[in-house]
DOKEKOL-362584 format. One record per residue (C-alpha): x, y, z; residue number from 1; residue in one letter. Coordinates in steps of 0.05 Angstrom, whole numbers, padded with zeros to 5 digits, always signed. Example, Ala and Ser with C-alpha at 12.3 -4.5 7.8 and 13.67 -1.06 7.14 Angstrom:
<nodes>
x/y/z/doro/lumlum
+00246/-00090/+00156/1/A
+00273/-00021/+00143/2/S
</nodes>
This chain:
<nodes>
x/y/z/doro/lumlum
+00213/+00512/+00014/1/M
+00228/+00491/-00057/2/K
+00197/+00449/-00110/3/R
+00236/+00393/-00144/4/H
+00249/+00411/-00216/5/F
+00304/+00359/-00226/6/F
+00355/+00368/-00280/7/L
+00334/+00302/-00308/8/N
+00260/+00317/-00306/9/Y
+00256/+00331/-00381/10/L
+00300/+00271/-00395/11/I
+00253/+00226/-00355/12/V
+00193/+00253/-00392/13/F
+00228/+00243/-00459/14/F
+00244/+00171/-00442/15/V
+00171/+00159/-00424/16/F
+00142/+00191/-00486/17/V
+00191/+00160/-00536/18/T
+00194/+00090/-00507/19/S
+00124/+00076/-00482/20/A
+00109/+00026/-00537/21/N
+00178/-00006/-00543/22/S
+00197/-00069/-00506/23/Q
+00266/-00071/-00476/24/M
+00304/-00027/-00525/25/K
+00316/+00024/-00471/26/D
+00332/-00027/-00418/27/G
+00271/-00008/-00376/28/L
+00232/-00064/-00342/29/A
+00161/-00072/-00367/30/F
+00098/-00114/-00361/31/I
+00052/-00126/-00421/32/D
-00018/-00136/-00393/33/V
-00043/-00164/-00459/34/K
+00008/-00220/-00458/35/K
-00010/-00288/-00430/36/N
+00049/-00298/-00383/37/Y
+00062/-00369/-00359/38/P
+00047/-00387/-00287/39/E
+00106/-00403/-00242/40/K
+00105/-00429/-00171/41/E
+00143/-00394/-00116/42/L
+00146/-00431/-00049/43/I
+00138/-00378/+00004/44/L
+00187/-00410/+00052/45/T
+00240/-00409/-00002/46/D
+00239/-00333/-00008/47/I
+00220/-00312/+00062/48/A
+00221/-00329/+00136/49/D
+00150/-00348/+00155/50/V
+00116/-00349/+00223/51/S
+00044/-00358/+00246/52/Y
+00011/-00315/+00298/53/V
-00056/-00314/+00332/54/H
-00072/-00249/+00367/55/L
-00091/-00267/+00438/56/S
-00164/-00265/+00458/57/T
-00151/-00279/+00532/58/I
-00164/-00206/+00549/59/D
-00233/-00184/+00524/60/D
-00206/-00113/+00514/61/D
-00164/-00141/+00457/62/F
-00221/-00175/+00419/63/L
-00231/-00139/+00353/64/Y
-00264/-00139/+00285/65/K
-00212/-00112/+00238/66/G
-00144/-00128/+00210/67/T
-00070/-00115/+00217/68/I
-00049/-00045/+00197/69/S
+00027/-00053/+00207/70/F
+00080/-00101/+00228/71/V
+00143/-00069/+00256/72/T
+00206/-00099/+00286/73/E
+00171/-00119/+00351/74/N
+00098/-00099/+00345/75/T
+00034/-00115/+00308/76/I
-00015/-00057/+00303/77/V
-00089/-00073/+00291/78/V
-00145/-00026/+00271/79/N
-00211/-00048/+00303/80/D
-00263/-00027/+00252/81/F
-00322/-00040/+00298/82/S
-00301/+00003/+00357/83/S
-00247/+00049/+00328/84/G
-00196/+00023/+00378/85/S
-00123/+00016/+00359/86/I
-00090/-00047/+00388/87/L
-00017/-00065/+00397/88/F
+00008/-00137/+00402/89/F
+00077/-00169/+00407/90/S
+00100/-00211/+00348/91/L
+00079/-00274/+00386/92/D
+00008/-00246/+00393/93/G
+00007/-00222/+00465/94/N
-00029/-00157/+00481/95/P
+00016/-00096/+00494/96/K
-00028/-00034/+00493/97/A
-00093/-00005/+00466/98/R
-00130/+00060/+00464/99/F
-00192/+00091/+00433/100/N
-00200/+00166/+00419/101/H
-00252/+00159/+00365/102/K
-00293/+00223/+00361/103/G
-00294/+00293/+00334/104/N
-00259/+00330/+00390/105/G
-00193/+00368/+00382/106/P
-00153/+00308/+00407/107/A
-00196/+00254/+00374/108/D
-00194/+00217/+00308/109/Y
-00247/+00191/+00260/110/N
-00201/+00156/+00211/111/G
-00148/+00102/+00207/112/R
-00077/+00091/+00230/113/P
-00027/+00102/+00173/114/V
+00041/+00095/+00207/115/L
+00072/+00070/+00272/116/Y
+00143/+00090/+00289/117/E
+00164/+00040/+00342/118/E
+00229/+00075/+00359/119/S
+00191/+00137/+00380/120/K
+00127/+00101/+00402/121/D
+00086/+00146/+00357/122/E
+00025/+00126/+00317/123/I
-00001/+00171/+00263/124/Y
-00077/+00169/+00251/125/V
-00106/+00199/+00188/126/L
-00168/+00239/+00204/127/T
-00218/+00273/+00157/128/S
-00264/+00333/+00160/129/F
-00217/+00369/+00152/130/P
-00160/+00324/+00130/131/N
-00104/+00320/+00181/132/H
-00063/+00272/+00224/133/I
-00067/+00262/+00298/134/Q
-00005/+00233/+00333/135/V
-00009/+00191/+00396/136/Y
+00033/+00143/+00437/137/S
+00013/+00070/+00438/138/S
-00021/+00084/+00505/139/K
-00063/+00138/+00474/140/G
-00025/+00199/+00500/141/E
-00040/+00256/+00453/142/Y
+00022/+00287/+00423/143/K
+00006/+00335/+00366/144/R
-00034/+00350/+00304/145/K
-00006/+00355/+00233/146/L
-00049/+00397/+00185/147/T
-00047/+00387/+00110/148/F
-00053/+00443/+00058/149/P
-00124/+00468/+00048/150/Q
-00166/+00422/+00005/151/G
-00119/+00362/+00008/152/A
-00151/+00293/+00003/153/L
-00095/+00251/+00032/154/V
-00096/+00177/+00013/155/Q
-00028/+00151/+00032/156/Q
+00025/+00170/+00083/157/V
+00093/+00136/+00092/158/V
+00154/+00154/+00133/159/S
+00204/+00189/+00087/160/Y
+00260/+00197/+00139/161/D
+00268/+00210/+00213/162/D
+00239/+00280/+00207/163/K
+00189/+00278/+00150/164/S
+00131/+00242/+00117/165/L
+00117/+00228/+00043/166/L
+00044/+00241/+00027/167/V
-00002/+00228/-00033/168/Y
-00059/+00277/-00043/169/D
-00117/+00253/-00086/170/G
-00153/+00319/-00091/171/S
-00126/+00332/-00160/172/K
-00164/+00271/-00186/173/S
-00227/+00292/-00149/174/L
-00222/+00361/-00180/175/K
-00228/+00330/-00249/176/K
-00298/+00309/-00230/177/L
-00319/+00368/-00188/178/Q
-00277/+00429/-00209/179/P
-00322/+00478/-00172/180/V
-00335/+00440/-00108/181/K
-00263/+00418/-00095/182/T
-00214/+00472/-00075/183/P
-00142/+00473/-00099/184/D
-00093/+00437/-00054/185/S
-00037/+00482/-00077/186/F
-00026/+00542/-00120/187/S
-00015/+00534/-00195/188/N
+00060/+00538/-00182/189/E
+00058/+00477/-00136/190/N
+00011/+00428/-00169/191/D
+00042/+00361/-00149/192/S
+00000/+00309/-00114/193/S
+00062/+00283/-00078/194/L
+00094/+00324/-00024/195/F
+00139/+00318/+00038/196/I
+00117/+00346/+00105/197/I
+00150/+00355/+00173/198/S
+00134/+00303/+00226/199/K
+00137/+00356/+00279/200/S
+00089/+00409/+00252/201/D
+00062/+00386/+00184/202/G
+00098/+00442/+00146/203/K
+00106/+00425/+00072/204/V
+00180/+00417/+00058/205/L
+00182/+00395/-00015/206/D
+00141/+00374/-00075/207/Y
+00154/+00316/-00123/208/I
+00129/+00325/-00194/209/A
+00120/+00262/-00236/210/L
+00122/+00269/-00313/211/P
+00051/+00266/-00341/212/N
+00029/+00268/-00414/213/N
-00044/+00276/-00391/214/N
-00071/+00226/-00441/215/K
-00121/+00195/-00395/216/V
-00152/+00204/-00327/217/S
-00171/+00148/-00280/218/L
-00227/+00189/-00250/219/T
-00297/+00174/-00275/220/F
-00369/+00192/-00269/221/E
-00406/+00125/-00265/222/S
-00479/+00108/-00265/223/G
-00478/+00106/-00189/224/T
-00441/+00172/-00181/225/G
-00368/+00191/-00172/226/M
-00316/+00137/-00183/227/F
-00242/+00146/-00167/228/M
-00183/+00099/-00169/229/I
-00135/+00102/-00111/230/F
-00077/+00055/-00127/231/P
-00018/+00041/-00081/232/T
+00019/+00102/-00106/233/L
+00077/+00096/-00057/234/I
+00116/+00034/-00038/235/T
+00182/+00027/-00002/236/K
+00241/-00007/-00037/237/C
+00315/-00018/-00021/238/P
+00337/+00044/-00059/239/E
+00282/+00091/-00035/240/G
+00210/+00094/-00058/241/F
+00172/+00069/-00119/242/L
+00121/+00120/-00143/243/L
+00067/+00093/-00188/244/C
+00033/+00138/-00239/245/H
-00023/+00094/-00267/246/P
-00049/+00149/-00313/247/E
+00017/+00146/-00351/248/T
+00030/+00072/-00341/249/D
+00096/+00085/-00305/250/M
+00131/+00069/-00240/251/V
+00187/+00116/-00220/252/F
+00243/+00107/-00170/253/L
+00253/+00164/-00121/254/Y
+00319/+00150/-00086/255/N
+00352/+00175/-00023/256/S
+00388/+00229/-00062/257/N
+00320/+00257/-00085/258/K
+00333/+00235/-00156/259/S
+00274/+00212/-00199/260/L
+00283/+00159/-00253/261/S
+00240/+00110/-00292/262/P
+00236/+00041/-00259/263/F
+00181/+00002/-00296/264/M
+00126/+00013/-00346/265/R
+00062/-00022/-00366/266/K
+00041/-00035/-00438/267/T
-00004/-00023/-00475/268/P
-00022/+00047/-00452/269/L
-00084/+00056/-00409/270/V
-00112/+00101/-00463/271/S
-00109/+00044/-00514/272/D
-00146/-00008/-00471/273/L
-00220/-00024/-00466/274/D
-00234/-00044/-00412/275/P
-00181/-00004/-00377/276/I
-00125/-00042/-00343/277/I
-00081/-00003/-00295/278/Y
-00019/-00021/-00255/279/L
-00024/-00017/-00179/280/D
+00050/-00004/-00168/281/N
+00105/-00054/-00156/282/C
+00133/-00086/-00094/283/M
+00209/-00094/-00100/284/D
+00243/-00142/-00052/285/I
+00308/-00145/-00091/286/G
+00306/-00213/-00123/287/K
+00234/-00205/-00147/288/Y
+00185/-00151/-00162/289/Q
+00112/-00166/-00147/290/F
+00057/-00130/-00186/291/M
-00019/-00126/-00188/292/R
-00062/-00101/-00244/293/T
-00136/-00086/-00242/294/E
-00187/-00081/-00298/295/S
-00249/-00038/-00295/296/L
-00307/-00012/-00335/297/L
-00306/+00064/-00327/298/P
-00379/+00077/-00343/299/K
-00404/+00029/-00291/300/E
-00345/+00039/-00244/301/G
-00343/-00037/-00239/302/S
-00279/-00073/-00221/303/P
-00262/-00136/-00259/304/L
-00216/-00193/-00238/305/P
-00147/-00174/-00214/306/Q
-00083/-00205/-00240/307/N
-00020/-00217/-00201/308/F
+00050/-00222/-00231/309/Y
+00122/-00225/-00210/310/F
+00186/-00208/-00247/311/R
+00252/-00243/-00237/312/D
+00303/-00188/-00228/313/E
+00361/-00231/-00253/314/K
+00329/-00256/-00318/315/T
+00277/-00202/-00331/316/G
+00224/-00255/-00341/317/E
+00152/-00242/-00319/318/V
+00105/-00295/-00293/319/F
+00035/-00301/-00264/320/R
+00039/-00313/-00190/321/Q
+00028/-00380/-00157/322/K
+00052/-00372/-00085/323/I
+00046/-00435/-00044/324/T
+00060/-00454/+00029/325/L
+00082/-00525/+00048/326/P
+00042/-00522/+00113/327/D
-00024/-00509/+00075/328/Y
-00035/-00560/+00020/329/I
-00074/-00534/-00040/330/G
-00076/-00461/-00017/331/K
-00051/-00407/-00064/332/E
-00030/-00337/-00043/333/F
-00019/-00271/-00079/334/F
+00030/-00216/-00062/335/I
+00008/-00144/-00076/336/S
+00043/-00077/-00066/337/P
+00039/-00050/+00005/338/T
+00055/+00015/+00041/339/M
+00097/-00017/+00096/340/Y
+00155/+00024/+00123/341/A
+00197/-00039/+00116/342/D
+00195/-00066/+00045/343/E
+00217/-00135/+00069/344/K
+00156/-00147/+00113/345/K
+00088/-00174/+00091/346/Y
+00030/-00212/+00120/347/H
-00030/-00255/+00100/348/F
-00094/-00263/+00139/349/E
-00125/-00333/+00142/350/L
-00198/-00340/+00161/351/E
-00204/-00386/+00221/352/L
-00267/-00419/+00195/353/I
-00230/-00438/+00131/354/E
-00170/-00462/+00171/355/L
-00212/-00507/+00216/356/K
-00243/-00538/+00153/357/Q
-00174/-00549/+00123/358/A
-00153/-00580/+00189/359/F
-00210/-00630/+00185/360/K
-00191/-00646/+00114/361/E
-00118/-00658/+00135/362/N
-00092/-00602/+00091/363/K
-00050/-00569/+00146/364/L
+00019/-00588/+00168/365/K
+00074/-00567/+00216/366/G
+00067/-00507/+00262/367/K
+00005/-00482/+00227/368/L
-00031/-00547/+00241/369/K
-00008/-00545/+00314/370/E
-00034/-00474/+00323/371/L
-00102/-00485/+00290/372/V
-00113/-00547/+00333/373/A
-00114/-00502/+00395/374/T
-00164/-00450/+00368/375/L
-00239/-00445/+00373/376/N
-00272/-00415/+00311/377/E
-00329/-00386/+00353/378/D
-00284/-00350/+00403/379/E
-00216/-00337/+00371/380/D
-00188/-00287/+00321/381/N
-00162/-00305/+00252/382/N
-00091/-00329/+00241/383/V
-00038/-00286/+00207/384/F
+00023/-00308/+00168/385/I
+00080/-00260/+00182/386/L
+00129/-00257/+00124/387/V
+00200/-00230/+00126/388/D
+00230/-00233/+00056/389/F
+00303/-00256/+00050/390/H
</nodes>
């Protein structure tokens, strides 16, 4: 096992420190959250293939109160919040499989699904107390348990390659609030919150250290108690992974060659803003990068309105998002970073009650209108828009 001390680590850190307040002098993409960027419309069907799906309610076993966790090549995975069941549907909405092992036994889970590998028919379920992963087939056959390092507070898990997972551990942030109560996840030698583990036994294979000037912490003690920020630290991109470090206002690219380099930065610095505005990573689909920022008041732990932007890769221009859909007149959508294994896939959930009202007001067109006309808002599930970016 070895830790990544890349040859360019100091170079990366130097670039960050010396250029954090510059604009494009170093050629690094940036977003200025104090700037009033113009709004620009993107028509969803111009940048992606779009389909509508209603998850079948013919079989009562597949009724649920929850939302989609993943969309793979052929499968939609749903986490049923009310029962703890994990449901599997085809892309046209037909039931495929389901199981429920919610509980505290050795082969049970009490958390949420974080990854489904369709090629192996393996679903990874993040479980707490203590933090670990249970692995099952889509029919609920128990396969194995992956245990994290002691004290880890795992927030995000993505597939790194065929044999390993990339994991974000939030215990370091928690320790800033409760240094006595929260044990170290690692020794002082291995202090990274990002690490790679084996899919077969959970063994830690590598650590990824992001440059950090430690100017500010996004961990607070609010009037109502502990308050932590858990941004979308890891997103998939065509070249590898984008790793967001909101405390240093940077997004780094970690590519397939295990090389770390600056990808995007936010200005002004978090430490210079009141209220704080932090960047919740970046979703890179090649032609565009979609970003979300969030404002908050640390003392109250109160979130303020979010802002959504996109950057044109070709021109470098940044705009406020206005995503529209020809089949839904007057409706605007926003694209945020996701943890999908496939960076080209996305989805939106549309409340059926809202859709039926739009149908009555003649705001729906095409296949969306045809689908909504067949649904009963008292008996059917919501409608999802499946998006596959070009």
